[in-house]
C-alpha positions in Angstrom: 15.4 -9.9 2.8 14.5 -9.7 -0.8 13.8 -6.5 -2.6 10.0 -7.2 -2.6 8.4 -5.2 0.1 6.7 -7.0 3.0 3.3 -5.5 2.0 3.5 -7.1 -1.4 4.2 -10.6 -0.1 1.8 -13.4 0.8 0.9 -13.9 4.4 2.7 -17.2 4.5 5.9 -15.7 3.1 5.7 -12.9 5.6 5.1 -15.3 8.5 8.0 -17.4 7.4 10.3 -14.4 7.4 9.0 -13.3 10.7 9.7 -16.7 12.2 13.2 -16.9 10.7 16.6 -16.1 12.3 16.6 -12.7 10.5 16.1 -9.7 12.7 13.8 -8.2 10.2 10.9 -8.2 9.8 10.2 -8.0 13.5 8.0 -6.6 16.2 8.1 -3.1 14.7 6.7 -4.3 11.4 4.0 -6.3 13.2 3.0 -3.2 15.2 2.5 -1.3 12.0 0.6 -4.1 10.4 -1.7 -4.4 13.4 -2.4 -0.7 13.1 -3.0 -1.0 9.3 -5.4 -3.9 9.9 -7.3 -1.8 12.4 -7.7 1.0 9.8 -8.8 -1.5 7.2 -11.5 -2.9 9.4 -12.8 0.6 10.1 -13.0 1.1 6.3 -14.9 -2.2 6.0 -17.4 -1.0 8.7 -17.8 2.2 6.8 -18.4 0.4 3.5 -21.1 -1.8 5.1 -22.8 1.2 6.8 -22.8 3.8 4.0 -25.8 3.5 1.7 -28.0 1.7 4.3 -31.3 3.6 4.9 -31.1 2.7 8.6 -27.9 4.7 8.9 -28.8 7.6 6.6 -28.3 10.1 9.5 -24.6 9.2 9.9 -23.9 8.8 6.1 -21.8 12.0 5.9 -19.9 11.2 9.1 -19.1 7.6 7.9 -17.9 8.9 4.5 -15.5 11.2 6.3 -14.5 8.4 8.6 -13.8 6.2 5.5 -11.5 8.8 4.0 -9.6 9.1 7.3 -9.2 5.4 7.8 -7.9 4.8 4.3 -5.4 7.6 4.6 -4.3 6.1 7.9 -4.1 2.6 6.4 -1.7 3.9 3.7 0.4 5.7 6.3 0.7 2.6 8.6 1.4 0.3 5.7 4.3 2.6 4.7 5.7 2.3 8.3 6.3 -1.5 7.8 9.2 -0.6 5.4 10.3 2.3 7.5 10.7 0.0 10.5 12.7 -2.6 8.5 14.9 0.1 7.0 15.8 1.7 10.3 16.4 -1.6 12.1 18.6 -2.8 9.3 20.6 0.4 9.6 20.9 -0.1 13.3 22.2 -3.7 12.9 24.7 -2.5 10.3 25.9 0.1 12.8 26.4 -2.5 15.5 28.3 -4.6 12.9 30.9 -1.9 12.3 34.5 -2.7 13.2 35.6 -2.1 16.8 39.2 -3.2 16.9 40.9 0.2 17.5 39.9 3.0 19.8 39.1 5.2 16.7 36.9 2.5 15.3 35.1 2.1 18.6 34.4 5.8 18.8 33.2 5.9 15.2 31.0 2.9 15.7 29.5 4.3 18.9 28.8 7.6 17.2 27.0 6.0 14.3 24.9 3.8 16.6 23.8 6.8 18.6 22.7 8.7 15.4 20.7 5.7 14.1 19.2 5.1 17.5 17.4 8.4 17.3 15.7 7.4 14.1 15.0 4.0 15.6 13.1 5.9 18.3 11.2 8.2 16.0 9.9 5.5 13.7 8.0 3.5 16.4 7.0 6.7 18.1 5.2 7.7 14.9 3.7 4.3 14.6 2.4 4.6 18.2 0.9 8.0 17.3 -0.8 6.5 14.2 -2.2 3.6 16.1 -3.7 6.0 18.6 -5.5 7.6 15.7 -6.7 4.1 14.7 -8.1 3.6 18.2 -10.0 6.9 17.8 -11.4 5.9 14.4 -12.4 2.5 15.7 -14.3 4.2 18.5 -16.3 6.2 16.0 -17.0 3.0 13.9 -18.2 1.2 17.0 -20.5 4.0 18.0 -21.9 4.9 14.6 -21.4 1.9 12.3 -23.8 -0.9 11.3 -24.5 -3.3 14.2 -24.2 -6.1 11.6 -20.4 -5.6 11.7 -20.0 -4.1 15.1 -17.7 -7.0 16.2 -15.3 -5.9 13.5 -15.1 -2.4 15.0 -14.2 -4.2 18.2 -11.5 -6.2 16.6 -10.3 -2.9 15.0 -9.9 -1.2 18.3 -8.1 -4.2 19.9 -5.7 -4.4 16.9 -4.9 -0.7 17.1 -4.3 -1.0 20.8 -2.0 -4.0 20.3 -0.1 -2.0 17.6 0.2 1.0 19.9 1.5 -0.9 22.9 3.9 -2.9 20.7 5.3 0.2 19.1 5.7 1.7 22.6 8.0 -1.2 23.6 10.3 -0.4 20.7 10.5 3.2 21.9 11.3 2.1 25.4 14.1 -0.4 24.3 15.8 2.1 22.0 15.6 5.1 24.4 17.3 2.9 27.0 20.4 2.6 24.8 20.6 6.3 23.9 23.3 8.3 25.5 21.6 11.6 24.7 19.3 11.5 27.7 17.7 14.9 27.0 16.5 13.6 23.6 15.5 10.2 25.1 13.5 11.8 27.9 11.8 14.2 25.5 10.7 11.2 23.3 9.5 9.3 26.4 7.4 12.2 27.4 5.9 12.3 23.9 5.1 8.6 24.2 3.5 9.0 27.6 1.3 11.8 26.3 0.2 9.5 23.4 -0.6 6.7 25.9 -2.4 8.9 28.4 -6.0 7.7 28.8 -5.7 5.1 26.0 -6.4 2.1 28.3 -9.7 3.6 29.4 -10.7 4.6 25.8 -10.0 1.0 24.5 -11.9 -0.6 27.5 -14.9 1.7 26.9 -15.0 1.0 23.2 -14.7 -2.8 23.8 -17.6 -2.6 26.3 -19.6 -0.5 23.8 -19.2 -3.2 21.2 -19.8 -6.0 23.7 -23.1 -4.3 24.7 -24.3 -4.3 21.1 -23.7 -7.9 20.4 
């Protein structure tokens, strides 16, 4: 991959790289992008609600929501590179020589170290996408009905990003020998996921009811 970050490339270039034989960018980057898109849509809803006399009573709340969504968008955008970096490190570890017993031991040790980072990165993405779900819910409840469908798209994008990030946590914990660490991270993930299906369904129906 070139030195230009994914976030600075055109959509066509990104999709071409995503479709290529290269392992990166991959699903982890897509998860972060979906979360970032959700945050961006929340910001859009805020922009199109703030300043409208009809929504004067939620003006302050929408201003606060806008600040949160923009901070979250920046955070999730940064996770695109974080995912690529950790996956490239993991692939490099798997590519280490394994001819002798010593090389095999060293290779295994490096893989196990990098795997922990490869669990933490998508776990943080999942956590951020959960926040995007929550912000989308506020946008759906308080935002202008003129762009209410966009709040709905936001919550679904955030949900897709969350579930996608979760898959990367699951696959990497399965390869980790340190089961105490793995189980602790899986417990964190389950806490993040707890109740999210109902929240997303409720928000989707809230939006649907306003259309």
